[in-house]
N, C-alpha and C positions, 0 to 999 in steps of 0.2 A: 467499569462496566465492560463486559466481554463483547466481542464482536459476534453478531448473529449472522447466520447464513443469508438471510434476506438483505442485510446490510452489504454483505460482500457482493451480492447480485446487483444491487443498486450502484455500488462503487464501480463495478465493471461496466455498467451502462454509461455512467458519467465519463469514464475513461475512453470508452468506445466512441462517444459522441464528441470528444474534444478535438478541435481542429489541429492540424499539423502545426507544431511549434508552440501551441498554447500550453499554458501551465494550469492544469485542472486542480491544483492543490487548494487554491483559495476557495473554490466552490465546494470542494470536498470538506474542508475545515468548517465551512458554514453549515453544510448539511449534516455533518457528523462531528459536532463539537466534543463529544465524549471520547473521541479517539485521538491519539497522538499521531502526527503526520510527519514523515520525513521523505524528502525527495533527494535522490542521488543518481549518479551515473551507474548504469548496470555493471560497469567494470569494477566498481567499488565493492560489489557483493561477491562473496565466495560461497554462500549458502545457496542451495537450489531454491527457486521461487515456489511459493505456495500455488500461484497461478501465473500464467503468462498470457498477456493480451497482445494486441497488435503493436503497441509501442512500449508499454510498461510491463515489467515483471512486478508482481505483488508479493511482498514478503510480509509475514505476520510478525508483529512486535509484541513481546511480553515484557511488561515493566511492573509485574505484580510483586516481584521480589526486589531485593536491594540492587541486583544487577540486571540491567536491561539485556534482553537476548532475543534472537530470532527464534520463532517456534513454528511448528507445523500443526499445532493444536489450536483449532479455531476457538475452543472454549477458554483458552488462556490468553487469546489475543486482545490487547488493549490499544493497539495502534497498528499503523500500516507504514511500510517502507515502499515507496514507489521508485523502482529502479528503471530509469529512463534509458531504453536501448536506442532511441532516436538520437540522443546526445552523444552516444558512443560512435556513431557512424561518421 
């Protein structure tokens, strides 16, 4: 199931409400079980983010083909990579 624009808006709200140092991935996995979730340090990502929040960069993950890849196409996104810029500081 592809990611809807409304889902992305809700994800950004959850990330914005997360307390400093908290890991919002558990809540996001519970709210959006149809999506794959990956959390990493922002320094691990070389692709530009789809969106940037206060603490996390959001990258869209496409795993529809045999190779998983980062995409900028919301219609192809089946997962999210949360790149934590707070962990990099």
